C-alpha positions in Angstrom: -1.6 35.2 0.1 -3.0 36.0 3.3 -3.7 39.8 2.2 -5.4 38.2 -1.0 -7.6 35.8 1.2 -9.0 38.3 3.2 -9.6 40.5 0.5 -11.3 37.4 -1.3 -13.4 37.5 1.9 -14.4 40.9 2.4 -15.9 40.9 -1.1 -18.0 37.7 -0.4 -15.3 35.2 -2.7 -12.9 33.1 -1.8 -9.3 33.5 -2.9 -8.7 31.3 -5.7 -8.3 27.9 -4.5 -9.8 28.4 -1.0 -11.8 25.7 0.0 -15.9 25.5 -0.3 -16.5 22.9 2.1 -14.0 20.9 4.2 -16.3 17.8 4.1 -16.2 17.8 0.4 -12.7 17.8 0.1 -12.5 14.5 2.1 -13.6 11.9 -0.1 -13.4 8.2 1.1 -12.2 6.8 -2.2 -10.1 8.3 -4.6 -10.9 7.1 -8.4 -9.6 9.9 -10.3 -8.1 9.5 -13.9 -5.1 11.0 -15.3 -3.8 10.1 -18.8 -0.1 9.3 -18.9 2.1 11.2 -21.5 6.1 10.4 -21.5 8.0 13.5 -21.5 9.5 15.0 -24.5 12.9 14.3 -24.4 15.8 16.5 -25.8 16.2 16.4 -30.1 19.2 16.8 -32.3 18.7 19.5 -34.7 20.8 17.5 -36.9 18.5 14.8 -37.2 15.4 16.9 -36.7 15.7 20.4 -37.2 11.9 21.1 -37.0 9.5 21.1 -34.3 5.6 21.0 -34.4 2.5 20.9 -31.9 -0.8 22.6 -31.9 -1.4 25.1 -29.6 -2.8 24.9 -26.4 -4.9 27.5 -24.1 -6.5 24.7 -21.3 -5.6 25.5 -17.5 -7.1 23.3 -15.7 -3.8 21.1 -14.7 -2.7 24.9 -12.9 -6.3 25.0 -10.5 -6.2 21.4 -10.2 -2.8 21.3 -8.8 -3.6 24.1 -6.2 -6.7 22.5 -5.3 -4.2 19.4 -4.1 -1.8 21.3 -2.6 -4.4 23.8 -0.6 -6.0 20.2 0.5 -2.2 18.9 1.7 -2.7 15.9 -0.7 0.2 14.4 -2.8 0.0 15.8 -6.9 -0.1 12.6 -8.8 2.7 13.2 -11.6 0.4 12.7 -14.6 -1.9 15.3 -13.4 0.5 17.9 -14.1 0.8 19.0 -17.5 3.7 22.1 -17.4 1.9 23.8 -20.5 -1.5 24.4 -18.6 0.3 25.3 -15.5 2.1 28.6 -17.9 -0.9 29.7 -19.7 -3.2 29.7 -16.6 -0.8 33.3 -15.7 -1.1 36.4 -17.6 2.4 37.9 -19.5 3.3 41.2 -20.9 2.7 40.6 -24.5 2.3 43.3 -27.0 -1.1 43.9 -28.6 -1.5 42.2 -32.3 -0.6 44.0 -35.5 -3.9 45.7 -37.5 -5.2 42.5 -39.4 -3.1 40.1 -37.4 -4.7 37.6 -34.6 -2.7 37.8 -32.1 0.9 39.0 -32.0 4.4 36.4 -31.2 6.8 37.6 -28.9 10.3 35.4 -28.6 12.9 36.1 -25.7 15.8 34.1 -25.3 18.2 33.6 -21.9 20.0 31.5 -19.7 18.5 28.7 -18.6 17.8 28.9 -14.5 18.1 25.0 -13.6 21.0 24.2 -16.3 23.4 26.8 -16.8 24.8 25.0 -19.7 21.5 25.3 -21.4 19.4 28.5 -22.8 16.0 28.8 -22.6 12.9 29.9 -25.4 10.4 31.8 -24.3 7.5 32.2 -27.3 4.4 34.0 -26.3 1.4 34.7 -28.3 -1.1 36.9 -27.3 -4.9 37.2 -29.3 -6.4 40.0 -29.8 -9.3 41.0 -27.5 -12.9 41.7 -28.2 -14.5 44.8 -27.0 -18.2 44.3 -25.7 -19.6 46.1 -28.6 -18.0 43.7 -31.2 -18.4 40.4 -29.6 -20.8 38.2 -31.8 -24.3 37.0 -30.3 -24.0 33.8 -28.3 -26.0 30.6 -28.6 -25.0 28.5 -25.6 -26.3 25.7 -24.0 -25.3 24.8 -20.5 -24.4 21.1 -20.6 -25.2 20.3 -16.5 -24.3 16.9 -15.1 -26.9 16.3 -12.5 -25.9 12.7 -11.6 -25.4 11.5 -8.1 -21.9 12.1 -8.3 -22.0 15.7 -8.6 -23.7 15.5 -5.0 -21.7 18.0 -3.3 -20.8 21.7 -2.3 -17.8 21.6 -4.8 -19.9 20.3 -7.6 -23.2 21.1 -8.0 -23.6 23.8 -5.5 -20.8 24.9 -7.3 -22.2 24.6 -10.5 -25.1 26.6 -9.5 -23.2 29.2 -8.4 -21.0 29.4 -11.3 -23.8 29.8 -14.2 -25.5 32.3 -12.0 -22.9 34.5 -12.0 -22.3 34.3 -15.7 -26.2 35.0 -16.0 -25.7 38.4 -14.7 -23.0 39.0 -18.1 -25.3 37.6 -20.5 -26.3 40.2 -23.3 -30.1 40.4 -24.0 -29.5 39.3 -27.6 -27.9 36.1 -26.6 -29.9 32.6 -26.7 -29.5 30.3 -23.5 -30.7 26.5 -23.7 -30.1 24.3 -20.7 -29.9 20.3 -20.7 -28.8 18.4 -17.4 -28.1 14.7 -17.6 -28.2 11.8 -14.9 -30.1 8.4 -15.5 -31.3 10.1 -18.8 -31.1 14.0 -20.2 -33.7 16.4 -19.9 -34.1 20.2 -21.6 -35.0 22.7 -18.8 -34.4 25.9 -21.1 -34.8 25.8 -24.7 -33.7 29.1 -26.7 -34.5 31.6 -23.9 -33.5 35.3 -24.2 -30.3 36.8 -22.7 -32.5 39.4 -21.3 -34.4 36.8 -19.5 -32.3 36.4 -16.7 -35.1 35.5 -14.3 -36.1 32.5 -16.5 -32.5 31.1 -16.7 -31.6 32.3 -12.8 -35.0 30.0 -11.6 -34.1 27.5 -14.1 -30.5 26.6 -12.4 -31.5 27.3 -8.9 -34.3 24.5 -9.3 -31.7 21.7 -10.3 -31.0 18.6 -7.8 -28.4 15.7 -8.4 -29.3 12.2 -8.7 -28.8 9.1 -10.5 -26.4 7.6 -12.6 -24.3 9.2 -15.2 -25.5 9.2 -19.0 -23.6 11.8 -20.3 -23.1 10.5 -23.8 -27.1 11.0 -24.3 -27.1 14.9 -23.0 -24.0 15.8 -24.9 -25.8 14.5 -28.4 -29.2 16.2 -27.1 -27.0 19.7 -26.2 -25.6 19.5 -30.1 -29.3 19.1 -31.1 -30.0 22.5 -29.6 -27.6 24.4 -30.7 -27.8 23.5 -34.1 -31.9 24.2 -33.4 -30.4 28.2 -32.3 -27.7 28.3 -34.9 -26.2 31.6 -34.8 -24.7 32.3 -38.7 -21.5 34.2 -37.7 -22.2 34.1 -34.4 -20.7 31.9 -31.3 -22.2 28.9 -31.1 -20.8 27.2 -28.2 -21.6 24.1 -25.6 -20.4 24.7 -22.0 -20.3 21.4 -20.0 -20.1 21.0 -16.4 -19.1 17.8 -14.6 -16.8 15.9 -12.7 -16.3 13.5 -15.7 -17.7 10.4 -14.2 -20.0 8.8 -16.8 -21.1 5.5 -16.2 -24.1 4.7 -18.9 -23.7 5.1 -22.5 -20.7 5.9 -24.2 -18.2 6.2 -21.4 -14.9 5.2 -22.3 -12.4 8.5 -23.7 -11.9 6.9 -27.3 -15.7 6.9 -27.4 -16.6 10.2 -26.0 -13.9 11.6 -28.5 -15.0 10.1 -31.6 -18.7 11.4 -30.5 -17.7 14.8 -29.8 -15.4 15.0 -32.9 -18.6 14.0 -35.4 -20.7 17.0 -33.6 -17.6 19.8 -34.2 -17.7 19.5 -38.0 -21.6 21.4 -37.7 -19.6 24.6 -36.3 -20.8 24.3 -32.5 -17.9 24.6 -30.3 -17.0 22.8 -26.7 -16.1 24.2 -23.7 -15.3 21.9 -20.7 -15.7 22.8 -17.1 -14.4 20.8 -14.3 -15.7 20.4 -10.6 -14.8 18.5 -7.8 -12.6 15.9 -6.1 -12.3 12.0 -5.3 -14.1 11.0 -8.7 -12.8 13.7 -11.1 -12.1 12.2 -15.0 -9.2 14.6 -15.9 -8.4 12.2 -19.0 -12.3 12.4 -20.4 -12.6 16.0 -20.2 -9.4 16.9 -21.6 -10.2 14.6 -24.5 -13.4 16.2 -25.2 -12.1 20.0 -24.9 -9.1 19.4 -27.2 -11.7 16.9 -29.9 -14.3 19.9 -29.4 -12.5 23.2 -30.5 -12.7 24.2 -26.9 -10.9 24.7 -23.8 -10.9 22.7 -20.5 -10.5 24.6 -17.2 -10.9 23.3 -13.6 -12.8 25.2 -11.1 -12.3 24.8 -7.9 -13.8 27.6 -6.1 -16.1 31.0 -7.0 -13.2 32.5 -7.4 -12.1 30.5 -10.2 -15.6 30.5 -11.8 -15.4 34.5 -11.8 -12.0 33.8 -13.5 -12.9 32.0 -16.4 -16.7 32.5 -17.2 -16.5 36.5 -16.3 -12.7 38.3 -16.5 -11.6 36.0 -19.1 -15.4 35.4 -20.9 -13.9 36.2 -24.6 -11.2 33.7 -24.5 -13.6 30.9 -23.0 -16.6 32.4 -25.2 -15.3 33.5 -28.5 -12.9 31.8 -31.0 -10.7 34.2 -32.6 -8.3 31.5 -34.2 -9.1 27.8 -34.9 -6.4 24.9 -35.5 -3.6 27.0 -34.7 -0.3 25.0 -35.2 3.2 25.7 -34.2 6.6 24.9 -35.9 9.7 25.8 -35.0 12.7 25.8 -37.0 16.0 25.4 -35.5 19.5 27.3 -36.9 21.9 23.9 -36.3 24.7 27.0 -36.6 23.2 28.3 -33.1 21.4 25.1 -31.7 22.7 21.7 -30.9 19.4 20.1 -29.7 16.2 21.3 -27.9 13.5 20.2 -25.7 9.6 21.5 -25.6 8.5 21.6 -22.1 5.0 20.3 -21.7 2.7 20.1 -25.4 3.0 16.3 -25.2 -0.2 15.7 -25.9 -0.2 18.2 -28.8 3.0 17.4 -30.9 2.1 16.3 -34.3 4.2 14.9 -37.2 6.1 17.8 -39.2 3.9 16.9 -42.2 0.6 17.9 -40.8 1.8 21.2 -40.5 0.5 22.2 -43.9 -2.2 19.9 -43.9 -4.9 21.8 -43.3 -7.3 18.4 -42.3 -5.1 18.4 -39.2 -6.6 19.9 -36.3 -4.7 22.1 -34.1 -5.5 24.5 -31.1 -7.9 27.1 -30.6 -7.7 30.5 -29.4 -10.4 32.8 -27.4 -10.5 36.3 -27.5 -7.7 38.0 -25.4 -6.2 34.2 -24.9 -2.6 33.8 -24.4 -0.3 30.7 -25.3 3.3 30.6 -23.4 5.5 28.1 -25.0 9.1 27.1 -22.9 11.9 24.9 -25.0 15.1 24.3 -23.4 18.2 24.6 -25.8 21.7 22.9 -26.1 24.2 25.4 -27.6 25.8 24.5 -31.0 28.9 24.4 -29.2 28.2 22.3 -26.4 30.2 19.1 -25.9 26.9 17.2 -24.5 25.9 14.0 -26.1 22.1 13.9 -27.5 20.8 10.0 -26.8 19.3 8.8 -30.3 16.8 6.1 -31.1 18.6 2.7 -32.4 17.6 2.0 -35.9 17.6 -1.5 -37.2 18.3 -0.8 -41.5 20.9 2.2 -41.0 23.2 4.2 -39.1 24.0 7.4 -38.4 27.3 9.0 -37.9 28.6 9.0 -34.3 28.1 12.3 -32.7 31.2 14.0 -31.7 32.1 16.7 -28.8 32.9 19.1 -31.6 30.3 21.6 -33.0 28.8 20.6 -36.1 29.3 21.4 -39.5 26.9 23.7 -40.9 26.2 25.1 -44.0 23.9 28.3 -43.2 24.1 31.2 -45.3 25.9 33.9 -44.5 22.4 36.3 -44.4 20.9 33.7 -41.4 24.1 33.7 -39.5 22.2 35.9 -36.6 18.7 33.5 -36.4 18.9 31.4 -33.6 15.2 29.9 -35.7 12.0 30.5 -37.4 8.6 30.3 -35.5 6.1 29.3 -38.0 2.3 29.4 -37.5 -0.6 28.4 -39.3 -4.2 29.0 -38.2 -7.8 29.7 -39.6 -9.9 32.3 -39.2 -13.3 30.6 -37.0 -15.6 30.3 -40.2 -12.4 29.4 -42.9 -10.8 26.0 -43.9 -8.1 27.2 -45.4 -5.1 28.5 -42.7 -3.3 31.7 -43.0 0.8 31.2 -42.5 2.8 33.7 -40.0 6.8 33.6 -40.0 9.1 35.4 -37.0 13.0 34.6 -37.3 14.6 34.9 -33.7 17.6 36.4 -34.0 21.0 37.6 -31.8 18.7 41.1 -30.3 16.1 38.4 -28.5 18.8 37.2 -26.3 19.0 38.7 -23.0 21.9 38.4 -20.4 19.0 39.6 -17.6 16.5 37.5 -17.6 13.0 39.9 -18.3 10.3 39.7 -15.2 8.0 38.1 -17.5 10.8 35.1 -18.8 11.6 34.8 -14.6 7.8 33.9 -13.5 7.1 31.7 -16.7 10.7 29.9 -15.8 9.6 29.4 -12.0 6.7 28.0 -13.2 7.6 25.8 -15.5 10.7 24.7 -12.6 8.1 24.0 -10.6 6.1 21.6 -12.7 9.6 19.7 -13.2 9.6 19.1 -9.7 5.9 18.3 -9.3 6.4 15.7 -12.0 10.0 13.9 -10.8 11.1 14.8 -14.1 14.2 13.5 -15.7 15.4 17.0 -17.3 15.1 18.7 -13.6 18.8 19.1 -13.8 19.4 21.4 -10.6 15.9 22.7 -10.4 14.9 23.3 -6.6 11.8 25.2 -5.1 14.7 27.0 -3.2 15.5 28.3 -6.4 12.0 28.8 -7.4 11.0 30.8 -3.9 14.6 33.2 -4.3 13.7 33.9 -7.8 9.8 34.6 -7.4 9.7 36.8 -4.2 11.6 40.0 -5.6 9.0 40.2 -8.6 7.2 43.1 -9.1 4.3 41.2 -10.2 4.1 39.2 -7.0 3.1 42.6 -5.5 0.7 43.9 -8.1 -1.0 40.3 -9.1 -2.8 38.2 -6.4 -2.5 34.8 -8.9 1.5 35.3 -9.0 1.4 35.8 -5.5 -0.6 33.0 -4.9 1.9 30.9 -6.8 4.5 31.8 -4.5 2.7 30.4 -1.6 1.8 27.2 -2.8 5.3 26.7 -3.8 6.4 27.6 -0.2 3.6 24.9 0.7 5.0 22.7 -1.5 8.8 23.2 -0.4 7.8 22.7 3.5 6.1 19.9 3.1 9.1 18.3 0.9 11.3 19.4 3.4 9.0 17.4 6.5 9.2 14.3 4.2 13.1 14.0 4.1 
């Protein structure tokens, strides 16, 4: 981490999470808001053989947690979304086959924090687009310039982030800029991407002040996106804010309904969160989830580079929308399962085939990583059941359940089903991937070791009731010998963060 920090300073950019200004990181009053989701419980395969949820490629939670750890602050349990921690990092998943928008990888191994359980890793790798094949973009920068944004880690960082992004625009892109405070203002109306001077001048001249009428700004941004709509292109609003809306529609529910009404017009929404002290994480996550876009948190110029430059394809270009997972477990091999994270993406099983139900959006080059903790079929462990008023279930026993699995499938643990739509289509396609014995690894692959360390750290930060024997010492021990720790700056930084959290936990004892 020290080496990377030095490299960041030499290049003119701080390392991921490196502080911008000490004063901006110490608000007098903290009014940050996070939504509570109960953790997914263990489910009995006999009672619930299907697990269904929408894909999620948001990464905001990890960057936000990093900011708190580097500032020496306590991490609120509700700020920890393990799926966003997992999806922040790269994994060595194969490229998609020709004609498919993404590849699917499955790995099985013993669970590190509970040696009586197994761990399932599902990895989805989206197709990357070459620069020459990327469609034209119609982008509306919707920038919060209210008084709450007047801080070095807010509007100043927003300006630096979008100035940097402007350098990478294509000449035939169309750029509009809308700002909002007490009222909304159109700063730029459909400038060509090659007119960088006009775009950069408009950004440089922004200043903060006034209350926050965000809903009016959102409506104006969508109107501009429609005005300059590019058929077959990438039409997107990019919202940069701390989420502290206090005029107009301000509730999470009201904002969600506003965004859902607008997305049906073919314009997607990406949300970038900035700042500390009054971050409204719950509102920004809801807007991105319902606007067919991603939610990222930007705590440094290096993170802005990662989101808006290094991963621009994923941030801006959707290759599959309404992506849904459904995993069917074989009771002959698995007694129970628990989906780790994705609590806000869980869906009813019948919604999997219902094309009117939203899933998640996958951008070009994006990865989705999913972990399940599995209870083997021969386990004596009892899985708690919800009590029923009008019917009774047979009592669980310590014996493995009787199964009628056909012999042709007795080597299968589960089947992964994925539904997705092309960005311009309303009907979904189906992919299926059976997971067999050859997916089990007696020695966990390095990618899976790293993913398990990220998840275990998330369980500890959440004070999860399912953490079992999880410990920071175990995470550090497994991480420090990984090849990727030496080769990847973000992985190296993660190890540094875990060590900081572990040291703080030891001091508090």
